[in-house]
PARO-290437 format. One record per residue (C-alpha): residue in three letters; x, y, z. Coordinates in steps of 0.25 Angstrom, whole numbers, padded with zeros to 4 digits, always signed. Example, Ala and Ser with C-alpha at 12.3 -4.5 7.8 and 13.67 -1.06 7.14 Angstrom:
BEGIN
ALA+0049-0018+0031/SER+0055-0004+0029/
***
This chain:
BEGIN
MET-0563+0003+0390/SER-0558+0015+0391/THR-0568+0029+0394/ALA-0564+0033+0379/GLU-0569+0020+0374/LEU-0583+0020+0383/LEU-0586+0034+0378/ARG-0584+0031+0362/PRO-0595+0031+0353/PRO-0599+0015+0348/ALA-0594+0010+0336/GLY-0607+0008+0326/PRO-0615+0014+0315/GLY-0619+0024+0323/HIS-0606+0028+0330/PRO-0595+0024+0319/ARG-0582+0029+0326/VAL-0573+0037+0319/PRO-0558+0035+0319/ARG-0552+0045+0325/ARG-0542+0050+0313/ALA-0555+0050+0304/GLY-0562+0059+0314/LYS-0550+0068+0314/PHE-0549+0068+0299/ARG-0565+0072+0300/ARG-0563+0084+0309/ARG-0551+0089+0301/LEU-0558+0087+0288/ARG-0570+0095+0294/GLY-0561+0106+0299/THR-0553+0108+0286/ALA-0567+0108+0279/GLY-0572+0119+0290/ARG-0560+0127+0286/TYR-0558+0127+0272/GLY-0572+0123+0267/PRO-0577+0138+0267/VAL-0564+0142+0260/LEU-0567+0134+0248/LEU-0581+0136+0249/THR-0579+0151+0250/TYR-0569+0151+0238/GLY-0577+0141+0229/LEU-0591+0150+0231/LEU-0584+0163+0227/LYS-0577+0156+0215/LEU-0589+0149+0211/ALA-0597+0162+0210/GLY-0585+0170+0202/PHE-0584+0159+0194/ALA-0599+0158+0191/VAL-0600+0172+0186/PHE-0587+0170+0178/MET-0593+0159+0170/TYR-0608+0166+0170/LEU-0599+0179+0162/LEU-0592+0170+0153/ASP-0605+0163+0149/SER-0615+0177+0148/ALA-0603+0183+0140/GLY-0600+0171+0131/ASP-0586+0178+0128/PHE-0578+0163+0129/ARG-0586+0158+0118/ARG-0578+0167+0108/LYS-0565+0165+0114/ASN-0555+0154+0111/PRO-0556+0143+0121/ARG-0540+0149+0126/PHE-0544+0161+0128/GLY-0555+0163+0136/GLY-0565+0155+0128/GLY-0572+0142+0126/GLU-0585+0135+0125/HIS-0591+0135+0139/PRO-0588+0147+0150/TRP-0579+0139+0159/ASP-0569+0136+0147/VAL-0565+0150+0149/LEU-0557+0144+0161/ALA-0546+0135+0154/SER-0543+0147+0143/TRP-0533+0156+0143/ASP-0522+0151+0152/GLY-0531+0140+0156/TRP-0529+0135+0141/TRP-0515+0134+0143/TYR-0514+0126+0156/GLN-0522+0115+0149/GLN-0513+0116+0137/ILE-0501+0113+0146/ALA-0510+0101+0153/ALA-0512+0095+0141/HIS-0499+0096+0133/GLY-0488+0101+0144/TYR-0479+0113+0140/ASP-0472+0117+0128/PRO-0463+0127+0132/ALA-0455+0133+0120/LEU-0453+0148+0115/VAL-0460+0148+0104/PRO-0461+0162+0095/VAL-0474+0164+0089/PRO-0473+0166+0073/GLY-0475+0181+0070/ALA-0477+0186+0084/LYS-0472+0200+0088/GLY-0471+0207+0101/LEU-0475+0201+0113/ILE-0480+0188+0109/THR-0467+0181+0104/LEU-0469+0167+0110/GLU-0480+0156+0107/GLY-0488+0156+0119/ASN-0482+0144+0128/SER-0488+0135+0140/ALA-0476+0135+0148/ALA-0480+0148+0153/PHE-0490+0141+0161/PHE-0484+0133+0174/PRO-0486+0117+0174/LEU-0493+0116+0188/TYR-0507+0119+0183/PRO-0509+0112+0171/ALA-0501+0100+0178/LEU-0512+0099+0189/MET-0523+0101+0177/ARG-0517+0089+0169/LEU-0516+0081+0182/VAL-0531+0085+0184/SER-0535+0081+0171/GLU-0528+0067+0172/CYS-0534+0064+0186/THR-0548+0067+0183/GLY-0551+0068+0168/LEU-0555+0082+0167/GLY-0549+0088+0156/LEU-0538+0100+0157/TYR-0548+0110+0159/GLY-0556+0103+0170/ALA-0544+0099+0176/GLY-0538+0115+0177/LEU-0550+0120+0182/THR-0550+0109+0193/VAL-0536+0114+0197/SER-0539+0127+0197/VAL-0551+0125+0205/VAL-0546+0117+0215/ALA-0534+0125+0216/SER-0541+0138+0217/PHE-0548+0131+0232/VAL-0534+0127+0237/ALA-0530+0141+0232/ALA-0542+0147+0241/LEU-0538+0138+0253/GLY-0523+0142+0252/ILE-0528+0157+0253/TYR-0537+0154+0263/THR-0527+0148+0272/VAL-0516+0158+0270/THR-0527+0170+0273/HIS-0532+0161+0286/ARG-0518+0162+0292/LEU-0518+0177+0290/GLY-0533+0180+0293/GLY-0542+0169+0297/HIS-0552+0161+0291/ARG-0562+0171+0287/ALA-0549+0179+0279/GLY-0546+0166+0272/LEU-0560+0164+0268/VAL-0560+0178+0261/ALA-0546+0176+0254/ALA-0552+0163+0248/GLY-0563+0171+0244/LEU-0554+0182+0238/TRP-0548+0172+0230/ALA-0559+0167+0222/VAL-0563+0181+0218/TRP-0550+0188+0216/PRO-0547+0194+0202/GLY-0542+0183+0195/SER-0549+0173+0202/GLY-0557+0168+0189/THR-0544+0159+0185/GLU-0545+0152+0198/TRP-0555+0142+0193/SER-0549+0142+0178/GLY-0537+0134+0171/TYR-0529+0143+0178/SER-0517+0141+0188/GLU-0520+0153+0198/SER-0528+0144+0208/LEU-0516+0133+0207/TYR-0507+0144+0210/THR-0514+0151+0220/ALA-0516+0139+0229/LEU-0502+0136+0229/ALA-0497+0149+0231/ALA-0508+0150+0244/TRP-0504+0138+0249/ALA-0489+0140+0247/CYS-0491+0152+0255/HIS-0498+0146+0266/ALA-0488+0135+0267/VAL-0477+0146+0269/MET-0485+0152+0280/SER-0487+0138+0286/ARG-0473+0137+0286/ARG-0475+0124+0276/TRP-0463+0127+0268/LEU-0462+0114+0259/THR-0476+0115+0257/ALA-0474+0129+0254/GLY-0462+0127+0243/LEU-0471+0115+0236/LEU-0483+0122+0234/THR-0475+0136+0229/CYS-0468+0127+0219/ALA-0481+0121+0214/ALA-0484+0136+0213/GLY-0472+0137+0204/LEU-0478+0127+0196/CYS-0491+0135+0194/ARG-0486+0150+0190/PRO-0474+0159+0189/THR-0479+0168+0199/ALA-0474+0157+0210/VAL-0462+0164+0210/ALA-0469+0174+0220/LEU-0473+0162+0229/VAL-0457+0156+0228/ALA-0454+0171+0233/ALA-0464+0170+0243/LEU-0460+0157+0250/THR-0445+0159+0249/PHE-0446+0173+0256/ALA-0455+0167+0265/ALA-0444+0156+0269/VAL-0433+0165+0269/LEU-0441+0171+0280/SER-0444+0157+0288/LEU-0428+0155+0286/ARG-0424+0170+0292/ARG-0435+0167+0304/ARG-0430+0154+0306/GLU-0444+0148+0306/ASP-0445+0134+0299/GLY-0430+0131+0298/PRO-0423+0131+0284/ARG-0427+0118+0277/ARG-0442+0120+0275/PRO-0441+0134+0270/LEU-0429+0131+0260/ALA-0436+0120+0256/ALA-0447+0128+0253/VAL-0440+0138+0245/ALA-0433+0127+0237/ILE-0446+0121+0233/ALA-0454+0132+0231/PRO-0448+0139+0216/LEU-0445+0126+0211/GLY-0458+0123+0202/LEU-0457+0138+0197/PHE-0445+0138+0194/GLY-0443+0123+0190/TYR-0455+0127+0178/LEU-0447+0140+0173/ALA-0435+0132+0172/TRP-0443+0120+0165/VAL-0448+0131+0155/ASN-0436+0138+0152/HIS-0429+0125+0151/ARG-0438+0120+0140/MET-0438+0133+0132/GLY-0423+0133+0133/ASP-0423+0147+0139/LEU-0420+0152+0153/ASN-0430+0164+0153/GLY-0439+0155+0145/TYR-0452+0155+0154/SER-0451+0172+0154/LYS-0449+0172+0139/LEU-0461+0163+0137/GLN-0469+0173+0146/ASP-0466+0184+0139/GLY-0466+0179+0124/ALA-0478+0172+0125/TRP-0486+0176+0137/ALA-0482+0190+0138/HIS-0478+0190+0153/LYS-0465+0196+0155/PHE-0460+0203+0168/ASP-0459+0219+0166/TRP-0459+0225+0179/GLY-0472+0227+0180/ALA-0473+0236+0168/HIS-0485+0230+0161/THR-0494+0231+0173/LEU-0489+0245+0176/THR-0495+0248+0161/VAL-0508+0241+0164/LEU-0510+0249+0178/THR-0508+0261+0172/SER-0517+0258+0160/VAL-0529+0251+0165/PRO-0533+0263+0174/VAL-0535+0272+0164/GLY-0541+0264+0153/HIS-0530+0260+0144/PHE-0529+0245+0142/ASP-0517+0246+0130/TYR-0508+0238+0137/LEU-0503+0223+0135/PHE-0514+0214+0137/ALA-0524+0223+0141/MET-0537+0217+0145/PRO-0546+0230+0152/PHE-0554+0221+0161/GLU-0545+0212+0165/ASP-0535+0222+0168/VAL-0544+0232+0176/ILE-0545+0221+0186/GLY-0531+0218+0185/VAL-0527+0231+0188/CYS-0536+0231+0202/VAL-0529+0219+0205/VAL-0514+0224+0203/LEU-0519+0236+0212/ALA-0525+0229+0222/VAL-0513+0219+0225/PRO-0505+0230+0231/VAL-0515+0234+0241/LEU-0519+0220+0244/THR-0504+0218+0247/VAL-0502+0228+0256/LEU-0514+0224+0265/LEU-0508+0209+0264/LEU-0495+0215+0269/ARG-0503+0222+0281/LEU-0506+0208+0286/ARG-0491+0205+0286/PRO-0493+0191+0279/PRO-0485+0181+0279/ALA-0471+0184+0270/VAL-0474+0172+0259/LEU-0488+0180+0255/VAL-0483+0193+0255/VAL-0471+0189+0245/TYR-0480+0181+0237/THR-0490+0192+0235/VAL-0480+0203+0231/LEU-0472+0195+0222/SER-0483+0189+0215/TYR-0490+0202+0212/LEU-0476+0208+0207/MET-0474+0196+0198/VAL-0488+0199+0191/MET-0485+0215+0192/THR-0472+0215+0184/THR-0477+0204+0174/GLN-0482+0209+0161/GLN-0495+0200+0159/ILE-0509+0202+0153/PHE-0512+0211+0164/GLY-0527+0207+0167/ASN-0520+0193+0172/VAL-0514+0200+0185/SER-0529+0197+0191/ARG-0526+0183+0190/TYR-0509+0182+0192/LEU-0513+0189+0205/LEU-0524+0180+0210/PRO-0514+0173+0217/LEU-0509+0183+0226/PHE-0519+0177+0237/PRO-0513+0185+0248/LEU-0519+0198+0244/PHE-0533+0192+0248/ILE-0528+0191+0263/PRO-0529+0206+0266/LEU-0543+0205+0259/ALA-0547+0194+0266/LEU-0542+0199+0280/ALA-0552+0212+0277/MET-0563+0204+0272/ARG-0565+0194+0282/ARG-0571+0206+0290/LEU-0583+0205+0284/ARG-0596+0199+0288/GLY-0599+0186+0279/PRO-0611+0192+0271/SER-0602+0204+0267/LEU-0590+0193+0265/THR-0599+0185+0256/ALA-0605+0196+0248/VAL-0590+0202+0244/LEU-0585+0189+0241/GLY-0597+0185+0234/THR-0597+0197+0226/ALA-0583+0196+0222/ALA-0584+0182+0218/LEU-0596+0186+0208/ALA-0587+0197+0202/SER-0575+0188+0201/GLY-0583+0181+0190/SER-0581+0192+0183/TYR-0568+0200+0186/ALA-0560+0187+0190/GLY-0567+0178+0178/TYR-0573+0184+0168/VAL-0563+0196+0165/LEU-0550+0187+0167/PHE-0556+0176+0157/GLU-0563+0184+0147/LEU-0559+0197+0147/GLY-0546+0195+0150/VAL-0536+0185+0150/PRO-0533+0178+0162/
***
């Protein structure tokens, strides 16, 4: 008998033998829990605090009881979470699409086409329907399940990207900022922001890790989630070109990622245009039915020059929501400069800058910019690196206060005093 066998503990009730593979799996599991558990706990507690305040404000004001369930109303406070765009996503999950350019009888001016579900991309309602079929939940519960789970996946992705640049503590702070950022009220609602941010964060991390095929597939999925995924496609393509130029990974994987990445976005747009019988059908739908159109930033400039002097006589004016939107829009260039000073990977810079420019050069309900800019998670990185120097009590006070306040500025204002 070998020495190792003599020293091995006897098997029995008091000394069960653990297979080597099982022991290795348990160690990995403990390591993963030790690393990512604090991230999930930090994000969850901060988000739960803001969510509780949001529900309290809704119940106290009681405004939702006097509103249509489609437009910020419902029987219970939590019904508000599935209103506005959430209502459209439920219709798609239940009935599918009806893409057609249908004129509104007697309509004049801006809204000349009937509101159409084809403006909403298919991945989120498809997952909503899948979860509903698999769990027995209604579409409301299934949609919230998808959003909440995706929000935690996004928090992990934001942590992982930030960890590569600033370490564990900075990653924790970045995940916390994701929970309290303006527009974060849609993270736990019937909206697609959490799903899109999760895909974008992990796609950027895959590029940074040079896992090109994974990055391409995630970007393809993001293209089925939101039209702004064109910025993510461009960022991946730019990073792939840099890789080819530097001859880091060979040509096959980067080129494959570039080929796969745009399939989701352009495939859906092509399908909508085909069903509408118009090569520019999706853009016409967005303009005629939803008043979204590319205008070189004219509407954004009007708002930025009106709100500071107290004028709210522009298109889709909503004072409370627009003030928050102006603050966010003006903060982004500052945070972008701070991000550039860190010299992060090019994929983060291109994704952030292009996403910002796409929002700024589009006519829309301006108050929504706090939601549209929510997926710009690289902006959290410079703040996280600065805030990681705070001691535990100070950091808890800052993020905790922001979490409680977010129930108002990222929740109640967004859903009840504006249109998210």
